[in-house]
N, C-alpha and C positions, 0 to 999 in steps of 0.2 A: 775643250769646250766648256769654258767657264760659264758663258752666258746662258740663262735659262730660258728654253723655248717652248712654244705650244707647239705639240706635235699631233697631227692625226694619222690614225691607222685605219684605213676604209677599206672594207672587204663585203663581199656579197652574203655574208652570214656572221653571227658573232660565234656559233661554233668554229668556223674557219680561223677566227683570232685565236679562239682560247687553244685549239689544236695544234695550230701552226707558228702562232708570232707571239704566243704569251712571255717566251723568255726576251724576245725584243722588248715587248711593253715593260716589262719589271726592269730592264737593263737602262731604258731611257728615264725612268722614274727614278733610278737609284743614282742616276747622273745629274737628278735634278731638274728634269723637264717635266712639264704638264703633260700627259697624254690623253688625247681623246679617243676613245674606240666608237667608231661610227659604222654601223651595220644594223640590218633590220632585227627586231626583237626576238629572241629565241631563247630555249630553257639555259644557255650559257651565260646569259648576263651577270648572273650573279658570281658565277666563276671570274667571270674578267675582272669586274669591278672590285673584287676581294684583292686585287692588287694594287688599288689604290688611283685607278684609271678611272676617267668619266665616260661613262657610255650614252652615246645620244643616237638613239633609233631613228634608221632611214624608214621614211614613209613611202618614199616613190620608187624603190629598186624592187623591179619585177625581173627575177633571173632569167625566166625563160622568155619573158614576153617581147615583141618586137614592133610594140606600139611607138611611133615616134612623138605623141605629145606626151606620154609616159616618161620617156626618155628625156625630154625637154623639161619636164617637172622634176625631174632627177637632178639636172643640173643646175637649175634655179636652187632647189633645196641643198644642195651643197656648197654654191655660191653664199646664200643666206648663213649656211653653217658655218663656213670659214670667215665669213665677214664679222658675224656675230661674239664667235670666241677667238677673233684676232690670230688665226693659225697661221705659225710661220712656215711650217712643212707638212705637205700632206702625203703620207707613203699609201699608193693604191696597189691593190693587189686583186685579180681575178679582172674578167673583163670588162665589164660595166663600169666598174669604179675606175679601171685605166683609163677607160675612154672619155665617160661624162666627167670625171673627177679632174682630169687635166683641161677639158673643157672650162670647168666650173674655175679652176686657178687661173686660166687666161687674163691679162690684164688687172691682175690682184697682187698682192706683197706676199701672196703664199707660193712657195716652190712646190712642184709636183714631181715626186719619185715614183714612177710608175714601174711593176714590177711584173713582167711576162711568164704568167705559171704554166701557161698550157696556151694552144692556138683555138680551142674550142669547136664546136659542130659547124659554126656559121663561118668559120674561117676555111676549114679543112674542106667544106660541100661547095663544090663548083657551081657557079651560076649566078644569078643576080644577087643573093644574100653574101656571097664571097665577094663581089664585086664592092657592095655597100660597106661590108666589113674592112677592106681595105682602104676605102677612101675615108671611113671614120678613123682608122688607127693612124693614117697618114696625118690627117689633119690636126689628130688630138696629139700625137707624139711631136708635131712641130711645137706646140705650146708647152709640152712637159720639159723638166728641168734636166731630168735623167730618165735614160730607160733602161732597165735591168733585165736582163734574160738570163734564166735558169739552166740553158744550154746553149752551145755553141752553134749548134746548127740551126736554132731558131732565131739567134742574133743575125749570123749570116744571110738567112733568107730575108729578113726585114731590111737588113743593108742592101741586098741585091735588089729587092723589088723596091727598092727607095722610099720605102714606107717609113723610115727614121733616119737623122743625120747620125751618121758614124761617130762622131765626136762626142754624141749623147750618150753612147751605150756603153754598158758595161756588163760583165759576165759574173755574177753571183750562183753560185752552184746551190740552188734550192733553198729552203725555210729552213736549213740545219736539225740536226739530231743530236739529242742529250745521249752522249755516249758513256755518261756516268750511269744513265737509266736502262739505255739498250746497251747490254753487254753480255758477254758468253754468259748462258745460266745450266746448271745440271738440269736435264730434263726430270719432271716430277712423275713422268710413268713411262712404261715400256709399251710401245706400239707391236703388234704382230709383225708389220713389214714396213718396209721404208715409207717415210710420209714426206708428199709434197703440199706445199703450202701455198693458196693463191689468196689473195686480200685485194680487194677494190671493187668499186661497183660494177655490177653484174652488167658489161656493155660489149655490144661487138666490137667497139673500138680498143677494149681492153685485151681482145684475143681470146675472149672467153668460150666462143664456138671452137676456135681452133683446139684450146685445151680440153674442151670436153671430148673431140675426135681423137687427140692424141693420148687421154687418158683411157679410153676404150681401148686404143691400139695396145698402151702398156699392159693393161689388166690381163690381155689374153696372155701374153710372156710372162708376166708378172703377178699373177693374181693377189698375191699379199699385199701388193704395193698399196698405198693410201693417198687419194687425192682429198684434201680440206679446203673448201671454197667459204670464205669470210667475206661478208660483203652486203651491200643494198641492193634489191632490185630497184632500179630508179624509172618507174612507171612513165614519169612526166619526159623522159629523156627519149627523143628520137631514136636513138642507137641502143636502146634496154633490148636484153635479151628475155625472151617471152618466159613468165614464170613457169607455166606448164614444162617448159622444156628442160629448166632447172629439176623440176621434181620428178621428171623421168628420169632423168641420169641418177638422181639421188635414190630413188626407189628400186633403181636396178641393181644398186650398190656400187656403181662405177664412180660417184664421187660422194663424199660425206658433205653435205651442205650445212653449215653453222650459222646461217644467218648473219646478221650484225652483232659486232663485239666493242664493247669501250676498252677493252683491255687484250689487244694483240699481242702485247708482249707474253701473257700467260699462255697465248695457244704457240706462238712462234718458238717458244723455249723447246716446245716438244714436238716440233717437224724437225726435218733432215735436211730439206731444199726449198727454198723461196722462188716462186714462178711468176712470172710476169710477162705472156705474149702480146702486150701492147702494140698498136697501131703506131702511136707517137704519144709522148709527154712530154710534160715540162720537166721536173726532175722527180720519178716517183717517190713517194714517200716510204712506201713498203719495202722499195729496195734498199733504201739508206738504212732502215730498221733492220734488215736482213744483214748487210755488211755488220753494221754496228754489234748484232748479236752472234757472229762470227758463223754464219750461214753462207754456204755456197748459193750462188744464184743461177737460174736461167731465165734470160730475157731474149729479147727481139733487137736486131742490129738497126735500130731506129733511133731518131732524135728524143733524147732526155735517157733514155734507157740503155743506149751505150756508154754514157757517161759513168754506169756504176759497175760494167763488167769487161776484164779483159779477157777474152776467149782463151780458156785453157789453164789461166792465171787464178782468178777466184770464181770460176764458172763458165758456162757456156751461153754462145750468142746464136741464133737461128733465124734465117730469114722473116720478116714479116708474111702474115697470112699464109705459113707453111706448115700445115699439121703433121704432116711426115716428117719432116727435118726437125720438129718440135717433139713427137714422138721418140726418134732417134736420139735426142740430146736426153729425155727423160730416162729411157733405158740405158744409156750410157752411164749418166750420175748415178742411177741406184745400183750399178754392178760395179761401181769404180770401188778400189780397196778403202776402206776406212780411215786408213792413213792419210791417202791423198785427199779426202774430202775435208778431212780437219784441217789439213794445210792449206786449202783453197780457202776455208772459213778463217784461218789466221791471218792470210795475205788481206781479205775483205777487212776484217776488223782494223787492220793498219789503214786501208784506205779511207774508211769512216772517220777516223780519228785525225789524219792528217788533211783530208779533205773538205768533209763535210760536217765535222764538229760544229755545234750551233754557236758557240762562241766567236769561230772563224767567221762565219755567215753576218753576223751581228756585226762584227769589226767594219764588213765593208760598208754597212750602212752607217755606222758612226762617222767613218770618213767621208763618205757623200754629205752628211748633214754639215759635218765640220767646213767641208769644202764651199757648200753652197752660203753658209752662214758668215764666212768670213767677214 
């Protein structure tokens, strides 16, 4: 890729660019390209621009809004931004940038690479909103140059529903993990009992209610067991678990709610197993972090999650929305001999290095960019 290009990375928050795409930004700059980070202004702008990229604040993007006038403004804003800065390639992530960013590239010299990082509430909820989402995806992805999916289930679903031309699709497993940063670390403290760790937004869709129920059952049999919950109570999300419920379980000693954290690694190093009983994912970052740090995993047999666990090999899989099966898996894990759990962790670490390392994921995007700009 000798030619210098103008490349836009477009997301619904600048925090998202900082947390999930900074390695891609740095690699593109290192290869001589001019990179534009296009996202609403937040506290992470300085961190992102420190790489040498240009930040352009998105004014018209409302993450939760469904106002068509506002969404049309977003298309116009992106069109003007791409035209003014002569963008060659726009890498779109998250739902609104994927859809409206692809519309904005239509009929212009800018190539759109859309990456489906998860299907979201509007797609999964049946009814009118679901139908509108399908229609928008179909029209937008008809205009996109390439549509990447983070798991095979989502890819096959979109192809089966005829929302995207199969010749345009590509599987790219997640945003990548820095396996030289997330790696097995010795514990800094010894816990009373076995520690399960959940990291994620506290949503019904993440299986939080099933986890609370399973934790309660597990604590009856193994009272020394601990359940650490790390994540944001997302009050704006229609799937949010009520804060009072979380506090109730915390005060009863069933869970230890630790709130949000900017340093998950320091917490994860002291946990024994990472748990995510989600209903559906793109490719869950916390599972990749758990793999890379050599932790056995427990997750659900569903899209995105099943990409990270081979049942009995590096963890356990349970059916979605099955608190009873989850409780049994938790009890099975905490009674497993330590040597077998360590072996699971070693196998998971190998998976992280071979399949999910950030360098592998970035290489996929570099190859697509080269193909589109030849």
